[in-house]
Every structure is written in structure tokens, then in C-alpha cells.
C-alpha positions in Angstrom: -0.5 16.6 11.1 -4.2 16.6 12.1 -7.0 14.0 14.5 -9.6 13.4 14.9 -11.8 11.2 16.9 -13.7 7.8 16.6 -15.4 6.1 20.0 -12.7 7.8 21.6 -10.2 6.8 19.7 -8.0 9.9 18.1 -6.9 8.8 15.1 -3.6 10.8 12.8 -3.1 11.5 9.1 -1.4 13.9 7.2 -2.4 14.8 4.4 0.1 17.1 1.1 -0.7 18.2 -2.5 -2.9 20.7 -4.3 -6.0 21.2 -2.2 -8.6 21.4 -5.4 -7.2 17.9 -6.6 -8.8 13.9 -7.0 -7.8 13.2 -3.3 -6.3 9.8 -2.7 -5.8 7.7 0.4 -3.7 5.3 1.2 -3.9 2.8 3.7 -0.8 0.6 5.7 -0.2 -2.5 6.8 0.2 -4.2 9.7 2.3 -2.9 12.3 3.7 0.5 10.4 3.1 3.7 10.3 2.9 6.1 6.9 6.3 5.9 7.0 6.0 3.5 4.4 3.6 5.3 2.1 7.3 7.3 1.2 7.9 5.9 -2.2 4.5 6.2 -3.9 3.6 10.1 -1.9 6.6 11.3 -3.5 5.7 10.1 -7.0 1.3 11.7 -6.3 1.6 14.7 -4.3 2.2 16.9 -7.3 -0.9 15.8 -9.5 -3.3 14.6 -6.3 -4.9 15.7 -3.0 -3.5 12.9 -0.7 -4.4 11.7 2.9 -2.5 9.2 4.5 -3.6 7.6 8.0 -1.6 5.7 10.8 -4.1 3.1 11.3 -5.4 2.5 15.5 -2.2 1.3 17.0 0.2 3.2 15.0 2.5 6.6 14.7 0.7 9.2 15.9 -3.0 7.7 16.5 -4.4 6.1 19.8 -3.9 2.6 20.4 -6.3 1.2 22.4 -6.3 -2.9 24.1 -7.6 -5.2 21.3 -9.9 -6.6 19.9 -9.6 -5.2 16.8 -11.2 -5.9 13.4 -10.9 -5.0 9.6 -14.4 -3.9 9.5 -13.1 -0.6 12.3 -10.2 0.2 10.7 -12.7 0.3 8.0 -14.7 2.6 10.0 -11.8 4.5 11.1 -10.9 5.7 7.7 -14.4 7.2 6.9 -13.9 8.9 10.2 -10.9 10.2 9.0 -11.9 11.4 5.5 -15.4 12.5 6.9 -12.7 14.7 9.0 -11.1 16.0 5.9 -14.2 16.9 3.9 -13.6 13.9 1.3 -16.6 12.8 -0.2 -14.6 10.6 -2.7 -11.1 9.2 -2.6 -9.3 6.5 -4.2 -7.7 4.3 -2.2 -4.7 2.3 -2.0 -4.2 -0.1 0.1 -1.4 -2.5 0.9 -1.1 -5.6 2.6 -3.4 -5.1 6.2 -4.6 -2.1 4.3 -5.7 -3.9 1.0 -8.4 -5.6 3.3 -9.0 -2.5 4.9 -9.4 -0.7 1.3 -12.0 -4.2 0.3 -14.1 -3.8 3.5 -14.0 -0.2 3.0 -15.9 -0.3 -0.6 -18.1 -3.0 0.7 -19.1 -0.7 3.8 -18.8 2.8 2.5 -19.7 5.0 -0.5 -16.8 7.5 -1.2 -14.1 4.8 -2.8 -14.1 6.3 -5.9 -11.3 3.0 -6.9 -9.5 0.9 -5.2 -5.8 0.0 -5.5 -5.1 -3.7 -3.7 -1.1 -4.4 -3.0 0.5 -7.5 -1.7 -2.7 -8.6 -0.2 -6.0 -11.0 0.3 -9.5 -11.6 0.5 -9.4 -14.3 3.2 -11.7 -16.9 3.7 -10.6 -20.4 2.4 -10.6 -19.2 -0.9 -7.6 -17.4 0.0 -4.0 -18.3 0.3 -2.3 -18.3 3.4 0.9 -17.0 4.8 3.5 -19.9 5.0 4.0 -21.5 8.4 7.5 -20.4 8.5 7.0 -16.6 7.2 4.4 -16.3 10.2 6.8 -18.3 12.6 10.0 -15.1 11.5 7.6 -12.6 12.2 6.2 -12.5 15.4 8.5 -15.1 17.0 12.1 -13.7 17.6 15.5 -15.1 18.3 16.4 -13.9 22.0 19.5 -12.2 22.1 18.4 -9.5 19.7 18.2 -6.3 20.2 15.5 -3.8 18.7 17.5 -2.8 15.7 18.2 -6.7 14.9 14.5 -7.9 15.6 12.9 -5.7 13.4 15.3 -6.6 10.1 15.2 -10.2 11.4 10.8 -9.5 11.3 11.4 -7.8 8.0 13.1 -10.5 5.9 10.6 -12.7 4.3 9.2 -9.3 2.9 11.6 -8.2 0.9 15.3 -9.4 -0.6 18.5 -8.8 -0.7 18.1 -5.7 -2.8 16.6 -3.8 -0.1 17.9 -6.2 2.7 21.4 -4.9 1.4 20.5 -0.8 1.2 22.4 -0.6 4.6 21.6 3.1 4.8 18.3 3.1 3.3 17.8 -0.1 5.9 19.1 1.8 8.8 16.5 4.6 8.1 13.6 2.1 7.9 14.2 0.7 11.1 15.2 4.1 12.7 10.7 5.6 11.3 9.8 1.6 12.0 11.1 2.2 15.6 9.3 5.3 15.4 6.0 4.4 14.7 5.6 1.0 14.4 2.3 -0.6 16.9 3.7 -1.4 20.0 3.7 -5.1 20.4 -0.4 -5.2 22.3 -1.6 -3.7 18.8 0.7 -5.2 17.0 -0.8 -8.6 17.6 -4.7 -7.0 17.9 -3.8 -5.7 13.9 -2.8 -9.5 13.4 -6.3 -11.2 14.9 -7.8 -9.1 12.6 -5.8 -10.2 9.6 -6.3 -13.6 11.1 -10.7 -12.8 10.6 -11.5 -10.9 7.8 -12.6 -12.8 5.1 -14.8 -10.8 2.0 -14.2 -13.7 0.1 -18.2 -14.5 -0.8 -18.9 -10.6 -0.6 -15.8 -9.1 -3.4 -18.8 -8.9 -6.6 -20.3 -6.6 -4.4 -17.5 -4.4 -4.9 -18.4 -2.6 -8.2 -15.8 0.4 -8.2 -12.0 0.1 -10.6 -9.9 -1.9 -9.3 -6.1 -2.3 -10.4 -5.1 -5.3 -8.5 -1.0 -5.7 -7.9 1.5 -8.4 -6.6 4.4 -9.1 -6.8 5.7 -12.5 -7.3 7.8 -13.9 -5.4 5.9 -12.4 -2.1 6.5 -14.7 1.0 4.3 -13.5 3.4 0.9 -13.1 1.3 1.5 -15.1 -2.2 0.5 -13.9 -5.1 -1.9 -16.7 -5.8 -4.7 -14.5 -4.0 -4.0 -11.4 -6.6 -5.1 -13.9 -9.3 -7.9 -14.9 -6.4 -9.4 -11.4 -6.3 -9.2 -10.2 -10.1 -11.1 -13.5 -10.6 -14.2 -12.5 -8.5 -14.0 -9.1 -8.4 -16.0 -7.8 -11.0 -14.7 -4.3 -12.3 -10.1 -5.5 -11.8 -7.0 -5.2 -13.8 -4.3 -7.4 -12.4 -0.5 -6.6 -12.5 1.9 -8.6 -11.3 5.6 -7.9 -10.7 8.4 -11.1 -11.7 10.3 -11.7 -8.6 8.5 -8.9 -6.3 8.8 -9.4 -3.2 5.7 -8.6 0.1 7.6 -4.4 0.3 7.6 -4.5 -4.0 5.9 -1.1 -3.9 9.4 -0.2 -1.8 12.0 -2.6 -4.0 9.6 -1.5 -6.8 8.5 1.6 -6.5 9.1 3.4 -10.1 7.8 0.2 -11.8 4.1 0.4 -9.3 4.3 4.5 -9.4 4.3 3.9 -12.9 1.6 1.8 -13.0 -0.7 3.8 -10.3 -0.5 6.9 -11.8 -1.8 5.4 -14.8 -4.8 3.8 -13.7 -5.4 6.7 -11.1 -4.8 9.3 -14.6 -7.3 6.5 -16.6 
């Protein structure tokens, strides 16, 4: 693990893969630490220099008091890449990470391509998170222990393929207990997501972009990826039939094949 400081906030990141290869940077979603990229890292590290930061508020990065903004987290990402001496990177972001990726391409010049998974452009053109999903993710019933709380919050993001795999769920819960954002940082990240709006600047993102989404996403509806594809100048859209929000976990082989094909191309 390596660290860099930006405006007094320490940001942690890991790096693996051939040092002389093209760089892929993986940017995680709201509240999640580096564990969420476990499935993609295994597929990428043989051929790519893979950089995986913890967003501010999660994992081994500092968790300062809010407010946070997506623009601020994009600046954090640039500080990580500068510290890693990376001039160009393929930026892969999921959910909130996809929002950071969009902002990064708008504000900085290191992005060689974008891959946007299960994300949204924000603003009035975006399809919002359903109210019942918001309630499930942020209002936990009394009486649940911390492991039960995590499983409860994950229910809208997954299907029974994942939720019913007790061994894998136990491992994910362990990872989340170790590295998830504390409550104040999760709230600050959530507020940053709610305020994000790149809708009127999508035509400025001029790098090749792969947009992927599960059609059964109950967190950020798949309509958001259709909107992104419609407004981005150079994008390809791939929908994964029946895929949930965590489709990059549940349908990892499909996602990895598409990601590698896009990057290799």
C-alpha cells in the first residue's frame, strides 16, 4: 500500500501488475473499499498496471468530516495518479466511482478512456434511485447486529445468486467491516452523489467510453446508462440482462471479457 496527501487528507492506494504496462485505475462506489474490485483485479493484473485507491472516507484513506464533493474526489484521484507517476490511465468507475470518473475526465487530462459501470450523469436527465431503495440503504431496523445490517443494506444491490451464497457473503461482510466508510463519511459521500450533475457537460468528455449496466439495477436504474450513451460523443453501451447493481461481482466473467476487449482495442 502507498499513500499520498492532498490538502491534509491522506489517500491510500495499491498497485499491482507489470510496471511497464498501460495503467488502469479502479474507482469504487459509495462507502465501499478496495475489496469491491477483487474480481476485476484478478482479470487485469496480468497485462495492466492496476492502481486501486480508497476514496476519501473509506479503507486506509482518511475520513475527514464533510462535506465531500465528487469534484473533490476526482482531485484526490489525480493526486494518486500523480504520486504514482502515471501520465495516462484508463479510468474504470462503478456507481459513485463512475461519477468520479466522469468528473475526472472533465477536470483533468490523464484519462485515456473511461469505463462507466452502473452509474449516472446526475441532474434532471438522470433516473433517480427509487425511494424504497434509499430507505433500505440508509434506514436500518433496530435490533440488527453489524453483520445483519450490512446484509440488509446490500439487498437492493444484489440478487439471490450473491445473497444466497453464504460463504461469499461472509467474506464480503468481513471485507466491509474492515474497510467500509464510517457513518459520517458514508453520509458525506452520499451527499456528494446527490449533488453530482454532469448532465450539461457530457458532450465535453471526448475519450472512448464503455458504458455497462445491469437491466435489473434497483439502485441506479439502467436508464441512466442509456442517457449516458446518448449524450457522450464516443461511447459503446452494453446492457447485462437481469444484472443487479453489483453486476460486476455477480456477472464478473461477462464484465471482465467486455472490459478487456475494450481496453485491448
